[in-house]
C-alpha positions in Angstrom: 5.2 5.3 -28.4 1.5 6.1 -28.7 1.5 5.3 -32.5 0.7 1.7 -31.8 -2.9 2.6 -30.6 -5.7 3.1 -33.0 -7.6 5.4 -30.5 -6.6 7.2 -27.3 -9.4 7.9 -24.9 -9.0 10.3 -21.9 -11.8 10.0 -19.5 -13.1 10.9 -16.1 -16.1 10.0 -13.9 -17.9 11.9 -11.2 -19.7 9.5 -8.8 -21.3 9.2 -5.4 -19.4 7.2 -2.8 -21.5 6.0 0.1 -19.5 5.0 3.2 -18.4 1.5 2.7 -20.6 1.2 -0.4 -20.1 0.8 -4.2 -19.6 3.9 -6.4 -22.7 5.3 -8.0 -21.7 7.0 -11.3 -23.2 10.4 -11.9 -21.5 11.4 -15.2 -18.7 10.6 -17.5 -16.7 12.7 -19.9 -14.3 11.3 -22.5 -12.2 12.8 -25.3 -10.8 10.7 -28.1 -7.5 12.3 -29.0 -7.1 11.2 -32.7 -10.5 12.1 -33.9 -11.3 14.9 -31.5 -14.6 13.3 -30.6 -16.1 14.2 -27.2 -18.5 12.1 -25.1 -20.6 13.6 -22.3 -22.8 11.1 -20.5 -25.2 11.8 -17.6 -26.4 9.1 -15.2 -29.5 8.3 -17.3 -27.5 8.0 -20.5 -25.1 5.1 -19.6 -25.6 2.2 -21.9 -24.5 -1.4 -21.7 -21.1 -0.6 -23.2 -18.9 2.5 -23.3 -19.8 4.7 -26.3 -16.1 5.0 -27.2 -13.9 2.2 -28.7 -12.4 -0.6 -26.8 -9.9 -3.4 -27.4 -6.1 -4.0 -27.3 -5.5 -1.2 -29.8 -7.2 1.4 -27.7 -5.4 3.2 -24.9 -7.5 4.4 -22.0 -6.0 7.2 -19.9 -7.2 8.5 -16.6 -5.8 10.0 -13.3 -5.9 7.6 -10.3 -8.0 5.3 -12.5 -9.2 2.7 -10.1 -12.0 5.1 -9.4 -13.0 5.1 -13.1 -12.8 1.3 -13.4 -14.9 1.0 -10.2 -17.5 3.0 -12.1 -17.1 0.6 -15.1 -17.8 -2.3 -12.7 -20.9 -0.5 -11.3 -22.2 0.0 -14.9 -21.3 -3.6 -16.0 -18.9 -2.3 -18.6 -16.0 -4.5 -19.6 -12.6 -3.5 -18.3 -10.3 -1.7 -20.8 -7.4 -3.8 -22.1 -4.8 -1.1 -22.1 -4.6 1.5 -19.4 -2.2 4.4 -18.8 -2.7 6.0 -15.4 -1.0 9.4 -15.2 -1.2 9.5 -11.4 0.8 6.3 -11.1 3.3 7.5 -13.6 3.6 10.9 -11.9 4.1 9.1 -8.6 6.7 6.9 -10.2 8.6 9.7 -11.8 8.7 11.9 -8.7 9.1 9.2 -6.0 11.4 10.5 -3.3 11.5 14.0 -4.8 9.8 17.1 -3.4 6.4 17.7 -5.0 5.3 21.1 -3.7 1.6 21.0 -4.9 1.0 17.3 -4.0 0.0 14.4 -6.2 -3.5 15.4 -7.2 -4.1 16.3 -10.9 -3.6 20.0 -10.3 -0.4 19.2 -8.4 0.9 17.3 -11.5 0.1 20.3 -13.7 1.9 22.7 -11.4 4.9 20.4 -11.1 5.4 20.5 -14.9 4.8 24.2 -15.1 1.5 23.9 -16.9 -1.2 26.6 -16.5 -3.8 25.8 -13.9 -5.8 29.0 -13.8 -8.6 27.4 -15.8 -8.3 24.0 -14.1 -11.0 23.6 -11.5 -10.9 22.0 -8.0 -14.2 22.9 -6.2 -14.0 21.3 -2.8 -17.7 22.0 -2.1 -18.7 20.3 -5.4 -16.5 17.3 -4.7 -18.0 16.8 -1.2 -21.5 17.2 -2.6 -20.9 14.6 -5.3 -19.2 12.1 -2.9 -22.0 12.3 -0.3 -24.8 12.4 -2.9 -26.0 15.9 -1.6 -25.5 17.6 -5.0 -29.2 17.5 -6.3 -30.7 21.0 -5.9 -27.3 22.5 -5.2 -25.4 21.9 -8.5 -26.9 21.6 -12.0 -26.2 18.9 -14.5 -24.2 21.3 -16.6 -22.0 22.4 -13.7 -21.1 18.8 -12.8 -20.4 17.8 -16.4 -18.3 20.9 -16.9 -16.4 20.1 -13.8 -15.8 16.6 -14.9 -14.6 17.7 -18.3 -12.2 20.1 -16.7 -10.2 17.1 -15.5 -10.2 15.5 -18.9 -8.9 18.8 -20.4 -6.2 18.8 -17.7 -5.3 15.2 -18.7 -5.0 16.2 -22.3 -2.6 19.1 -21.3 -0.5 16.7 -19.1 -0.2 13.9 -21.6 2.3 15.3 -24.1 4.6 16.4 -21.3 4.6 13.0 -19.5 4.6 10.6 -22.5 8.3 11.1 -23.3 9.1 10.3 -19.7 7.0 7.2 -19.3 8.3 3.7 -19.7 5.2 2.5 -21.6 5.6 -1.3 -21.5 5.8 -1.2 -17.7 3.4 1.7 -17.4 0.7 -0.6 -19.0 1.4 -3.2 -16.4 0.9 -0.6 -13.7 -2.3 0.5 -15.4 -3.5 -3.1 -15.5 -2.8 -3.3 -11.8 -5.2 -0.3 -11.3 -7.9 -2.3 -12.9 -7.2 -5.1 -10.4 -7.2 -2.6 -7.5 -10.7 -1.5 -8.7 -11.9 -5.0 -8.2 -10.6 -5.0 -4.6 -12.2 -1.7 -3.9 -15.5 -2.6 -5.6 -16.0 -6.1 -4.1 -14.8 -5.2 -0.5 -14.4 -7.7 2.4 -17.5 -9.3 4.0 -17.9 -8.4 7.7 -19.8 -10.0 10.5 -22.1 -7.0 11.2 -23.9 -9.0 13.9 -20.7 -9.1 15.9 -19.5 -5.6 14.9 -22.6 -3.8 16.3 -22.2 -4.9 19.9 -18.4 -4.6 19.7 -18.9 -0.9 18.8 -21.4 -0.5 21.6 -19.2 -2.0 24.3 -15.8 -1.0 23.1 -14.8 1.2 26.0 -15.5 -1.6 28.5 -13.7 -4.1 26.4 -10.6 -1.9 26.3 -10.6 -1.8 30.1 -10.8 -5.6 30.3 -8.0 -5.9 27.7 -5.7 -3.7 29.8 -6.5 -5.8 32.9 -5.9 -9.1 31.1 -2.7 -8.3 29.2 -1.1 -5.9 31.6 -0.9 -8.5 34.4 2.3 -9.8 32.6 3.8 -6.3 32.2 2.6 -4.0 34.9 3.1 -0.9 32.8 -0.4 0.6 33.0 -1.9 2.9 35.7 -5.6 2.7 34.9 -5.7 3.5 31.2 -2.3 5.4 31.2 0.8 3.8 29.9 3.7 4.6 32.3 7.1 5.0 30.6 9.1 4.4 33.8 7.3 1.1 34.5 8.0 0.1 30.9 11.7 0.9 31.2 11.8 -1.3 34.3 10.1 -4.2 32.5 12.6 -3.9 29.6 15.5 -4.0 32.1 14.2 -7.2 33.7 13.6 -8.8 30.3 17.1 -7.6 29.1 15.5 -6.1 25.9 17.3 -3.2 24.2 15.1 -0.4 23.0 15.5 2.4 20.5 15.8 5.9 22.0 14.7 9.3 20.8 17.2 12.3 20.5 15.6 13.5 23.7 16.9 10.4 25.5 13.4 9.1 26.1 12.3 5.6 24.9 10.8 5.6 21.4 7.2 4.6 22.0 6.1 4.8 18.4 4.2 1.9 16.9 7.0 1.4 14.4 9.5 0.9 17.3 7.2 -1.7 18.9 6.7 -3.4 15.6 10.4 -3.7 14.9 11.2 -4.9 18.4 8.4 -7.4 18.4 10.1 -9.2 15.5 13.2 -9.9 17.7 11.4 -10.2 21.0 8.0 -11.9 20.7 7.1 -11.1 24.3 6.6 -7.5 23.1 3.9 -8.4 20.7 0.9 -8.6 23.1 1.8 -5.2 24.5 2.1 -3.7 21.0 -1.3 -5.1 20.0 -2.8 -3.7 23.2 -1.3 -0.2 22.6 -2.5 -0.3 19.0 -6.0 -1.3 20.0 -6.2 1.5 22.6 -4.6 4.3 20.6 -5.6 3.8 17.0 -8.7 1.6 16.8 -11.8 3.7 16.2 -14.5 1.1 15.4 -16.9 3.7 14.1 -14.4 4.7 11.4 -14.4 1.2 9.9 -16.1 1.7 6.5 -18.9 -0.9 6.2 -21.5 -0.5 3.5 -25.2 -1.4 3.6 -24.4 -4.8 2.1 -22.1 -5.6 5.1 -18.8 -5.3 3.2 -15.8 -3.2 4.1 -14.7 -0.9 1.3 -12.3 2.0 1.2 -9.8 3.5 -1.2 -6.7 1.3 -1.5 -4.5 4.3 -2.3 -2.4 2.3 -4.7 1.3 3.3 -5.1 1.0 5.8 -2.3 3.8 4.4 -0.3 7.4 5.3 -1.3 8.0 1.6 -1.7 5.2 1.4 -4.3 2.8 -0.4 -2.0 -0.9 0.4 -1.3 -1.5 2.6 1.6 -5.2 2.4 2.6 -6.6 4.2 5.7 -5.7 2.2 8.8 -8.9 3.2 10.5 -11.3 2.5 7.6 -9.8 -0.7 6.3 -10.3 -4.1 8.1 -6.7 -5.1 7.5 -5.4 -1.8 9.0 -6.0 -2.0 12.7 -5.0 -4.7 15.1 -4.7 -8.2 13.7 -7.4 -9.6 16.0 -10.0 -7.4 14.4 -9.8 -9.6 11.3 -11.9 -12.0 13.2 -14.8 -9.8 12.1 -14.2 -11.0 8.5 -16.9 -13.5 7.7 -17.8 -15.1 4.3 -21.5 -15.4 3.3 -23.1 -18.8 3.4 -21.7 -21.4 0.9 -18.7 -19.2 0.4 -15.1 -19.3 1.7 -12.3 -16.8 2.0 -8.6 -17.7 1.4 -5.8 -15.6 2.8 -2.8 -15.8 0.4 0.6 -14.2 0.7 4.0 -14.6 -0.9 6.8 -16.1 1.2 10.3 -14.5 1.0 9.2 -12.6 -2.1 11.8 -9.8 -2.0 14.6 -12.4 -1.6 13.3 -14.3 -4.6 13.1 -11.2 -6.7 16.7 -10.2 -5.8 17.9 -13.7 -6.6 16.3 -13.6 -10.0 17.4 -10.1 -11.0 21.0 -10.5 -9.8 21.3 -14.0 -11.2 23.0 -15.2 -8.0 23.0 -19.0 -8.0 23.5 -19.4 -4.3 20.7 -17.0 -3.6 18.4 -18.8 -6.0 19.3 -22.1 -4.4 18.3 -20.7 -1.0 15.0 -19.4 -2.3 13.9 -22.6 -4.0 14.7 -24.5 -0.7 11.5 -23.0 0.7 13.3 -21.5 3.7 15.9 -19.0 2.5 16.8 -17.9 6.1 17.8 -21.4 7.3 19.5 -22.2 4.0 21.6 -19.0 4.3 22.7 -20.2 7.7 23.6 -23.6 6.2 25.5 -21.9 3.3 27.4 -19.8 5.8 28.3 -23.0 7.8 26.6 -21.6 10.9 24.3 -24.7 11.3 24.7 -28.3 10.1 23.2 -29.4 6.8 20.3 -31.3 8.6 19.3 -28.3 10.7 15.6 -27.4 10.9 13.6 -24.5 12.2 12.8 -26.6 15.3 16.4 -27.5 16.1 18.1 -24.2 15.3 15.3 -21.6 15.6 17.3 -18.9 17.3 20.1 -19.0 14.8 17.6 -19.1 11.9 16.0 -15.9 13.4 19.4 -14.1 13.4 20.0 -14.9 9.8 16.4 -14.1 8.9 16.8 -10.6 10.4 20.1 -10.2 8.4 18.4 -11.1 5.2 15.4 -8.8 5.8 17.7 -5.9 6.8 19.9 -6.2 3.8 16.9 -5.9 1.5 16.3 -2.4 3.0 19.9 -1.3 3.2 20.2 -1.8 6.9 23.7 -1.3 8.4 25.4 -2.9 11.3 24.0 -0.4 13.8 20.4 -1.0 12.8 20.9 -4.8 12.6 22.5 -4.9 16.0 19.5 -3.1 17.5 17.1 -5.4 15.8 18.7 -8.6 16.9 19.7 -7.3 20.4 23.3 -8.2 19.9 26.6 -6.3 19.9 27.6 -4.5 16.7 30.4 -7.0 16.1 27.8 -9.8 15.7 25.8 -7.7 13.3 28.9 -6.9 11.3 29.8 -10.5 11.1 26.3 -11.5 9.8 26.5 -8.8 7.1 29.9 -10.0 6.1 28.7 -13.5 5.8 25.9 -12.3 3.5 28.4 -10.6 1.3 30.6 -13.6 1.2 27.8 -16.1 0.5 26.0 -14.0 -2.1 28.9 -12.4 -4.0 27.0 -12.2 -7.3 24.1 -10.4 -5.7 26.4 -7.9 -4.1 28.2 -7.1 -7.3 24.8 -6.5 -9.0 23.5 -4.4 -6.0 26.7 -2.3 -5.8 26.6 -1.7 -9.5 23.0 -0.6 -9.3 23.9 1.9 -6.6 26.8 3.2 -8.7 24.5 3.6 -11.7 21.9 5.4 -9.7 24.5 7.9 -8.4 25.9 8.5 -11.8 22.7 8.6 -13.8 20.3 9.9 -11.2 17.8 7.0 -11.9 17.5 3.4 -10.8 16.1 0.5 -12.8 16.6 -2.9 -11.3 16.3 -4.8 -14.7 
């Protein structure tokens, strides 16, 4: 598998990370596997290009590599063309499984039973490097040796993981880490002139938010959310609500988020609770150039999504805070997102013609309702909005293996209605369900799941 590459370079950087700022490389160590060459670069030795080979026939290997490629960007080095990230592959191989020692490099070594006695993880040195307080505390040699210990650990891990890795797709994931480094390096421009007074007056703003929004709910006593008042409001609105095993209302943000999808009147209250409970404006990581930057934590979620810090990332807290995003003069920002992406992927992978027809229509939810003969062929979102919403929730629920109990709760309808919707989905998209059921059977028998 690795024979296609002329050179294989394992590398690691140590760097300073100012809050909200760009990385400042301190040193780099790289080992070229085939020749045995070693490169040790200090901060005054970085050139215009990497000292090791580059190109499509060179494989660059690192562990959580967006940090390394961020250093590449800081140095003006061209991005590597072929990347294998052993963190990403370890995360992929163990997703859903217990990982006793965690997902850091030493955790991967421990998972595969590799010796870690000579592997180093000096918390004090890591903090000093990150904050830029290492001068006078740690010598150049100590830092380079520490950096090289990670490269040696990579070299130890590589032969164990290579037979387990699906290299063609692993290279796509590695390429994604290069893209993530661009997101982390460039950041998001923030209106700092607005952020400063917002931070200063945030407590008073919270009090005014409660007064303005709670007038429609009457669930707050001062700054305290009262569960009994909320229960009375739910009863008057005829809104079902998930319960905890204790019999109390589930007041988690996830419960509010799910219920707000079916009952839009819940949304303002959810935003208010999120603003009061989770929003710490001083944690928002804004660098000296006025840009918000933080680690994207790529592939951290079990679904394979990014999982950046909610408090440090501008897209993490309440949606309204995105009003602080402001492009510099003569620039514009564009917010792009996929529509009905998971549905389209399922239609393509399963080869279901009815599902593909629904996807290309531009509104798969309404088309599903038409295909199920629940609405006339000329129905629109405006004329049949409530019915479309029911079928939308069914489509979204199916994609995450939701059953009739969960769907009934989401749509606020009896289980028999949810059961009927799920039955219509199976009847309408028979090819998809044959493919999906076969995939589940294969996963149970083989212990692995590949959707292709």
